[in-house]
DOTIVO-930054 format. One record per residue: residue number from 1; residue in one letter; z negated, x, y of N, C-alpha, C, O in turn. Coordinates in steps of 0.02 Angstrom, whole numbers. Last residue first. Example, Ala and Ser with C-alpha at 12.3 -4.5 7.8 and 13.67 -1.06 7.14 Angstrom:
2
+-----+---------+--------+--------+--------+--------+--------+--------+--------+--------+--------+--------+--------+--------+
| num | residuo |    nc3 |    nc1 |    nc2 |   cac3 |   cac1 |   cac2 |    cc3 |    cc1 |    cc2 |    oc3 |    oc1 |    oc2 |
+-----+---------+--------+--------+--------+--------+--------+--------+--------+--------+--------+--------+--------+--------+
|   2 |       S |   -354 |    642 |   -112 |   -357 |    684 |    -53 |   -394 |    645 |      2 |   -402 |    670 |     57 |
|   1 |       A |   -390 |    660 |   -284 |   -390 |    615 |   -225 |   -390 |    660 |   -165 |   -423 |    712 |   -166 |
+-----+---------+--------+--------+--------+--------+--------+--------+--------+--------+--------+--------+--------+--------+
END
This chain:
112
+-----+---------+--------+--------+--------+--------+--------+--------+--------+--------+--------+--------+--------+--------+
| num | residuo |    nc3 |    nc1 |    nc2 |   cac3 |   cac1 |   cac2 |    cc3 |    cc1 |    cc2 |    oc3 |    oc1 |    oc2 |
+-----+---------+--------+--------+--------+--------+--------+--------+--------+--------+--------+--------+--------+--------+
| 112 |       V |  -2796 |   4460 |   4013 |  -2710 |   4491 |   4071 |  -2692 |   4569 |   4062 |  -2644 |   4593 |   4092 |
| 111 |       M |  -2865 |   4364 |   3917 |  -2856 |   4436 |   3929 |  -2777 |   4440 |   3980 |  -2720 |   4421 |   3970 |
| 110 |       N |  -2901 |   4216 |   3901 |  -2877 |   4228 |   3955 |  -2888 |   4315 |   3969 |  -2915 |   4334 |   4021 |
| 109 |       H |  -2881 |   4216 |   3755 |  -2807 |   4160 |   3788 |  -2848 |   4222 |   3866 |  -2813 |   4272 |   3877 |
| 108 |       L |  -3004 |   4291 |   3707 |  -2902 |   4322 |   3695 |  -2874 |   4265 |   3725 |  -2814 |   4272 |   3715 |
| 107 |       F |  -3099 |   4198 |   3747 |  -3087 |   4303 |   3779 |  -3006 |   4316 |   3761 |  -2962 |   4343 |   3794 |
| 106 |       D |  -3102 |   4087 |   3687 |  -3068 |   4110 |   3774 |  -3054 |   4172 |   3780 |  -3008 |   4198 |   3811 |
| 105 |       V |  -3134 |   4139 |   3567 |  -3071 |   4104 |   3573 |  -3048 |   4127 |   3634 |  -3002 |   4165 |   3646 |
| 104 |       K |  -3244 |   4219 |   3512 |  -3231 |   4223 |   3570 |  -3135 |   4198 |   3580 |  -3088 |   4235 |   3597 |
| 103 |       G |  -3276 |   4175 |   3359 |  -3279 |   4141 |   3401 |  -3260 |   4138 |   3469 |  -3255 |   4083 |   3498 |
| 102 |       D |  -3270 |   4342 |   3319 |  -3293 |   4270 |   3290 |  -3316 |   4232 |   3354 |  -3361 |   4250 |   3393 |
| 101 |       M |  -3288 |   4471 |   3362 |  -3249 |   4416 |   3399 |  -3250 |   4371 |   3377 |  -3226 |   4329 |   3416 |
| 100 |       A |  -3383 |   4524 |   3290 |  -3411 |   4512 |   3348 |  -3341 |   4488 |   3401 |  -3342 |   4487 |   3463 |
|  99 |       Q |  -3343 |   4526 |   3140 |  -3386 |   4489 |   3166 |  -3417 |   4487 |   3249 |  -3466 |   4453 |   3265 |
|  98 |       I |  -3205 |   4605 |   3180 |  -3196 |   4548 |   3162 |  -3263 |   4498 |   3191 |  -3259 |   4455 |   3234 |
|  97 |       A |  -3287 |   4749 |   3205 |  -3235 |   4692 |   3259 |  -3211 |   4613 |   3244 |  -3201 |   4570 |   3287 |
|  96 |       S |  -3318 |   4755 |   3102 |  -3356 |   4735 |   3145 |  -3326 |   4709 |   3196 |  -3338 |   4657 |   3227 |
|  95 |       S |  -3204 |   4777 |   3015 |  -3240 |   4745 |   2996 |  -3281 |   4714 |   3040 |  -3290 |   4654 |   3034 |
|  94 |       A |  -3133 |   4890 |   3083 |  -3118 |   4818 |   3092 |  -3176 |   4779 |   3064 |  -3197 |   4739 |   3107 |
|  93 |       E |  -3267 |   4971 |   3062 |  -3247 |   4988 |   3128 |  -3206 |   4892 |   3119 |  -3236 |   4842 |   3139 |
|  92 |       D |  -3242 |   4991 |   2908 |  -3282 |   4977 |   2961 |  -3294 |   4938 |   3029 |  -3325 |   4886 |   3040 |
|  91 |       A |  -3118 |   5048 |   2892 |  -3129 |   4951 |   2881 |  -3188 |   4944 |   2913 |  -3194 |   4893 |   2948 |
|  90 |       S |  -3087 |   5154 |   3026 |  -3121 |   5135 |   2974 |  -3106 |   5059 |   2947 |  -3083 |   5017 |   2985 |
|  89 |       T |  -2994 |   5156 |   3129 |  -2994 |   5210 |   3094 |  -3040 |   5210 |   3037 |  -3037 |   5257 |   2997 |
|  88 |       F |  -2896 |   5012 |   3163 |  -2946 |   5075 |   3193 |  -2943 |   5122 |   3127 |  -2898 |   5123 |   3084 |
|  87 |       T |  -2781 |   4928 |   3242 |  -2780 |   4963 |   3192 |  -2848 |   5026 |   3209 |  -2849 |   5069 |   3253 |
|  86 |       V |  -2706 |   4774 |   3288 |  -2746 |   4840 |   3311 |  -2770 |   4876 |   3249 |  -2778 |   4839 |   3201 |
|  85 |       F |  -2546 |   4669 |   3348 |  -2593 |   4723 |   3273 |  -2657 |   4792 |   3332 |  -2650 |   4828 |   3382 |
|  84 |       G |  -2527 |   4528 |   3418 |  -2546 |   4599 |   3394 |  -2553 |   4612 |   3331 |  -2562 |   4581 |   3280 |
|  83 |       F |  -2446 |   4377 |   3489 |  -2503 |   4392 |   3429 |  -2502 |   4478 |   3436 |  -2456 |   4491 |   3476 |
|  82 |       G |  -2351 |   4344 |   3603 |  -2457 |   4293 |   3586 |  -2477 |   4315 |   3516 |  -2517 |   4282 |   3483 |
|  81 |       R |  -2260 |   4384 |   3617 |  -2264 |   4352 |   3573 |  -2301 |   4311 |   3537 |  -2300 |   4274 |   3489 |
|  80 |       S |  -2212 |   4453 |   3786 |  -2276 |   4430 |   3719 |  -2242 |   4381 |   3685 |  -2203 |   4341 |   3711 |
|  79 |       R |  -2053 |   4471 |   3849 |  -2116 |   4427 |   3857 |  -2145 |   4430 |   3774 |  -2116 |   4416 |   3722 |
|  78 |       G |  -1917 |   4493 |   3810 |  -1977 |   4554 |   3836 |  -2042 |   4536 |   3866 |  -2078 |   4572 |   3900 |
|  77 |       T |  -1817 |   4407 |   3770 |  -1854 |   4396 |   3828 |  -1898 |   4464 |   3870 |  -1907 |   4478 |   3930 |
|  76 |       E |  -1769 |   4469 |   3666 |  -1722 |   4444 |   3690 |  -1759 |   4439 |   3783 |  -1735 |   4460 |   3836 |
|  75 |       R |  -1872 |   4514 |   3566 |  -1828 |   4564 |   3598 |  -1779 |   4541 |   3658 |  -1753 |   4583 |   3694 |
|  74 |       D |  -2042 |   4475 |   3612 |  -1980 |   4460 |   3603 |  -1941 |   4526 |   3630 |  -1952 |   4567 |   3674 |
|  73 |       M |  -2169 |   4612 |   3575 |  -2153 |   4571 |   3595 |  -2072 |   4543 |   3610 |  -2034 |   4589 |   3622 |
|  72 |       I |  -2345 |   4608 |   3507 |  -2263 |   4592 |   3467 |  -2211 |   4559 |   3543 |  -2214 |   4500 |   3562 |
|  71 |       V |  -2456 |   4761 |   3540 |  -2423 |   4677 |   3556 |  -2347 |   4666 |   3531 |  -2301 |   4707 |   3535 |
|  70 |       R |  -2549 |   4861 |   3452 |  -2510 |   4838 |   3493 |  -2485 |   4772 |   3496 |  -2496 |   4731 |   3451 |
|  69 |       A |  -2667 |   4984 |   3476 |  -2640 |   4921 |   3481 |  -2600 |   4901 |   3506 |  -2592 |   4906 |   3567 |
|  68 |       E |  -2727 |   5132 |   3332 |  -2644 |   5088 |   3382 |  -2650 |   5036 |   3404 |  -2639 |   4999 |   3355 |
|  67 |       I |  -2847 |   5173 |   3340 |  -2774 |   5207 |   3320 |  -2730 |   5181 |   3366 |  -2704 |   5200 |   3418 |
|  66 |       V |  -2991 |   5159 |   3418 |  -2939 |   5112 |   3401 |  -2885 |   5159 |   3396 |  -2871 |   5189 |   3448 |
|  65 |       E |  -3149 |   5174 |   3330 |  -3084 |   5209 |   3375 |  -3034 |   5183 |   3344 |  -3021 |   5177 |   3284 |
|  64 |       G |  -3249 |   5002 |   3404 |  -3241 |   5065 |   3343 |  -3181 |   5108 |   3390 |  -3165 |   5097 |   3448 |
|  63 |       Y |  -3300 |   4916 |   3477 |  -3293 |   4907 |   3415 |  -3282 |   4987 |   3377 |  -3312 |   5012 |   3330 |
|  62 |       S |  -3226 |   4929 |   3595 |  -3283 |   4925 |   3596 |  -3320 |   4938 |   3541 |  -3372 |   4970 |   3548 |
|  61 |       S |  -3105 |   4917 |   3583 |  -3111 |   4962 |   3587 |  -3186 |   5005 |   3590 |  -3203 |   5065 |   3589 |
|  60 |       F |  -3010 |   4804 |   3611 |  -3046 |   4824 |   3536 |  -3080 |   4888 |   3522 |  -3085 |   4912 |   3466 |
|  59 |       A |  -3000 |   4776 |   3752 |  -3022 |   4725 |   3702 |  -3047 |   4745 |   3632 |  -3091 |   4716 |   3600 |
|  58 |       E |  -2887 |   4889 |   3752 |  -2984 |   4901 |   3798 |  -3019 |   4858 |   3742 |  -3054 |   4881 |   3698 |
|  57 |       R |  -2800 |   4870 |   3663 |  -2835 |   4912 |   3648 |  -2900 |   4908 |   3704 |  -2957 |   4926 |   3688 |
|  56 |       L |  -2777 |   4765 |   3765 |  -2770 |   4735 |   3685 |  -2811 |   4804 |   3673 |  -2871 |   4790 |   3675 |
|  55 |       S |  -2709 |   4835 |   3906 |  -2788 |   4794 |   3868 |  -2815 |   4765 |   3795 |  -2873 |   4748 |   3783 |
|  54 |       T |  -2610 |   4931 |   3812 |  -2682 |   4929 |   3856 |  -2727 |   4879 |   3855 |  -2773 |   4874 |   3815 |
|  53 |       D |  -2523 |   4779 |   3776 |  -2540 |   4859 |   3729 |  -2610 |   4909 |   3742 |  -2652 |   4922 |   3699 |
|  52 |       D |  -2554 |   4658 |   3868 |  -2511 |   4728 |   3847 |  -2553 |   4770 |   3806 |  -2611 |   4788 |   3812 |
|  51 |       T |  -2556 |   4483 |   3890 |  -2579 |   4525 |   3862 |  -2540 |   4584 |   3839 |  -2496 |   4575 |   3797 |
|  50 |       G |  -2478 |   4366 |   3946 |  -2498 |   4437 |   3986 |  -2539 |   4474 |   3946 |  -2570 |   4511 |   3983 |
|  49 |       Y |  -2492 |   4287 |   3865 |  -2444 |   4310 |   3862 |  -2437 |   4373 |   3901 |  -2399 |   4420 |   3891 |
|  48 |       S |  -2653 |   4301 |   3760 |  -2624 |   4289 |   3812 |  -2540 |   4305 |   3812 |  -2519 |   4336 |   3762 |
|  47 |       L |  -2649 |   4256 |   3567 |  -2657 |   4328 |   3627 |  -2639 |   4283 |   3697 |  -2610 |   4229 |   3687 |
|  46 |       G |  -2645 |   4208 |   3437 |  -2663 |   4185 |   3521 |  -2709 |   4220 |   3567 |  -2766 |   4217 |   3590 |
|  45 |       G |  -2712 |   4336 |   3322 |  -2649 |   4273 |   3376 |  -2673 |   4275 |   3422 |  -2710 |   4316 |   3450 |
|  44 |       I |  -2709 |   4509 |   3267 |  -2716 |   4485 |   3312 |  -2685 |   4398 |   3341 |  -2637 |   4398 |   3379 |
|  43 |       F |  -2726 |   4587 |   3110 |  -2681 |   4567 |   3135 |  -2718 |   4496 |   3208 |  -2746 |   4444 |   3189 |
|  42 |       L |  -2787 |   4751 |   3094 |  -2798 |   4695 |   3097 |  -2740 |   4669 |   3153 |  -2716 |   4695 |   3203 |
|  41 |       K |  -2810 |   4873 |   2997 |  -2769 |   4845 |   3012 |  -2780 |   4774 |   3014 |  -2784 |   4737 |   2965 |
|  40 |       S |  -2915 |   4928 |   2880 |  -2916 |   4944 |   2951 |  -2868 |   4907 |   3004 |  -2889 |   4911 |   3061 |
|  39 |       S |  -2871 |   4861 |   2761 |  -2913 |   4910 |   2762 |  -2973 |   4903 |   2858 |  -3029 |   4886 |   2878 |
|  38 |       S |  -2755 |   4760 |   2820 |  -2791 |   4806 |   2776 |  -2846 |   4804 |   2792 |  -2875 |   4761 |   2826 |
|  37 |       M |  -2749 |   4647 |   2906 |  -2696 |   4662 |   2874 |  -2710 |   4727 |   2779 |  -2687 |   4730 |   2722 |
|  36 |       C |  -2862 |   4513 |   2925 |  -2858 |   4597 |   2905 |  -2799 |   4611 |   2879 |  -2790 |   4588 |   2822 |
|  35 |       R |  -2843 |   4411 |   3064 |  -2810 |   4413 |   2978 |  -2830 |   4499 |   2984 |  -2817 |   4536 |   3031 |
|  34 |       I |  -2887 |   4316 |   3201 |  -2885 |   4376 |   3182 |  -2886 |   4386 |   3086 |  -2934 |   4364 |   3053 |
|  33 |       A |  -2873 |   4167 |   3218 |  -2846 |   4228 |   3253 |  -2828 |   4297 |   3224 |  -2773 |   4325 |   3223 |
|  32 |       Q |  -2995 |   4152 |   3128 |  -2925 |   4100 |   3117 |  -2868 |   4138 |   3150 |  -2816 |   4145 |   3118 |
|  31 |       F |  -3083 |   4208 |   3215 |  -3057 |   4242 |   3118 |  -2997 |   4198 |   3099 |  -2956 |   4214 |   3055 |
|  30 |       I |  -3120 |   4121 |   3329 |  -3080 |   4199 |   3312 |  -3067 |   4212 |   3267 |  -3013 |   4241 |   3272 |
|  29 |       S |  -3094 |   3953 |   3292 |  -3156 |   4017 |   3280 |  -3102 |   4079 |   3282 |  -3052 |   4084 |   3246 |
|  28 |       P |  -3068 |   3822 |   3352 |  -3058 |   3849 |   3303 |  -3080 |   3940 |   3330 |  -3076 |   3969 |   3385 |
|  27 |       S |  -3168 |   3686 |   3404 |  -3127 |   3716 |   3409 |  -3111 |   3791 |   3372 |  -3166 |   3819 |   3364 |
|  26 |       S |  -3245 |   3638 |   3329 |  -3212 |   3565 |   3372 |  -3154 |   3636 |   3403 |  -3098 |   3620 |   3421 |
|  25 |       A |  -3254 |   3736 |   3189 |  -3294 |   3687 |   3219 |  -3245 |   3655 |   3276 |  -3189 |   3649 |   3251 |
|  24 |       S |  -3143 |   3714 |   3008 |  -3183 |   3742 |   3089 |  -3205 |   3721 |   3112 |  -3209 |   3663 |   3091 |
|  23 |       L |  -3106 |   3652 |   2905 |  -3161 |   3713 |   2907 |  -3207 |   3740 |   2976 |  -3261 |   3766 |   2991 |
|  22 |       G |  -3027 |   3555 |   2884 |  -3115 |   3556 |   2909 |  -3144 |   3586 |   2917 |  -3202 |   3577 |   2936 |
|  21 |       S |  -2918 |   3557 |   2854 |  -2947 |   3564 |   2833 |  -3016 |   3560 |   2831 |  -3053 |   3561 |   2783 |
|  20 |       N |  -2841 |   3602 |   2989 |  -2831 |   3516 |   2966 |  -2884 |   3509 |   2897 |  -2894 |   3450 |   2883 |
|  19 |       I |  -2871 |   3752 |   3011 |  -2889 |   3705 |   3059 |  -2893 |   3619 |   3028 |  -2939 |   3582 |   3042 |
|  18 |       H |  -2822 |   3773 |   2874 |  -2889 |   3802 |   2890 |  -2917 |   3764 |   2957 |  -2976 |   3747 |   2960 |
|  17 |       N |  -2677 |   3770 |   2906 |  -2732 |   3732 |   2868 |  -2798 |   3724 |   2834 |  -2820 |   3689 |   2788 |
|  16 |       G |  -2652 |   3838 |   3010 |  -2654 |   3761 |   3032 |  -2673 |   3728 |   2976 |  -2687 |   3668 |   2979 |
|  15 |       V |  -2646 |   3950 |   2967 |  -2702 |   3930 |   3018 |  -2715 |   3872 |   3009 |  -2771 |   3848 |   3000 |
|  14 |       S |  -2527 |   3964 |   2870 |  -2606 |   3946 |   2856 |  -2660 |   3953 |   2912 |  -2719 |   3963 |   2896 |
|  13 |       Q |  -2434 |   3920 |   2965 |  -2465 |   3866 |   2924 |  -2531 |   3901 |   2904 |  -2585 |   3874 |   2917 |
|  12 |       K |  -2459 |   4042 |   3037 |  -2450 |   3985 |   3078 |  -2473 |   3932 |   3029 |  -2523 |   3899 |   3043 |
|  11 |       L |  -2399 |   4142 |   2933 |  -2475 |   4149 |   2981 |  -2484 |   4083 |   2999 |  -2532 |   4061 |   2968 |
|  10 |       L |  -2278 |   4069 |   2899 |  -2346 |   4087 |   2821 |  -2400 |   4081 |   2869 |  -2442 |   4037 |   2864 |
|   9 |       N |  -2243 |   4116 |   3027 |  -2207 |   4041 |   3023 |  -2299 |   4029 |   2935 |  -2349 |   3992 |   2933 |
|   8 |       G |  -2231 |   4258 |   3020 |  -2240 |   4208 |   3078 |  -2244 |   4123 |   3058 |  -2247 |   4080 |   3102 |
|   7 |       M |  -2138 |   4281 |   2892 |  -2208 |   4297 |   2894 |  -2242 |   4248 |   2943 |  -2277 |   4203 |   2920 |
|   6 |       K |  -2016 |   4225 |   2931 |  -2048 |   4205 |   2900 |  -2127 |   4226 |   2897 |  -2171 |   4183 |   2901 |
|   5 |       S |  -2019 |   4305 |   3042 |  -1997 |   4241 |   3067 |  -2057 |   4212 |   3010 |  -2113 |   4190 |   3022 |
|   4 |       L |  -1990 |   4432 |   2969 |  -2071 |   4417 |   3041 |  -2056 |   4362 |   3066 |  -2078 |   4357 |   3124 |
|   3 |       F |  -1874 |   4407 |   2908 |  -1939 |   4417 |   2873 |  -2002 |   4424 |   2913 |  -2058 |   4422 |   2889 |
|   2 |       A |  -1798 |   4410 |   3025 |  -1807 |   4366 |   2979 |  -1846 |   4352 |   2919 |  -1851 |   4298 |   2888 |
|   1 |       M |  -1804 |   4530 |   3044 |  -1801 |   4468 |   3089 |  -1813 |   4430 |   3063 |  -1862 |   4402 |   3088 |
+-----+---------+--------+--------+--------+--------+--------+--------+--------+--------+--------+--------+--------+--------+
END
């Protein structure tokens, strides 16, 4: 649990540093919320608290075959923590998803 908390804080700090350093436009791009964890696994941040595994899978399935889509839930409240992971069958599909979703911040916040 402490490890996940530490990782979450590092990711928040990383996104905050990019925003504060002026690398983004007036609204942050989706690239700041999607991070490549491996060649085919993406970290998806900034999700609506109403997003579930199925809606996350549906949102990314048009960019390739999704092996797994998982929204991370809080153990105590059972509510989404606002981030998740999507794993594709190939790095090309993951890259395609990153490029296609870049600038779609409003889409992720409105997912239910």
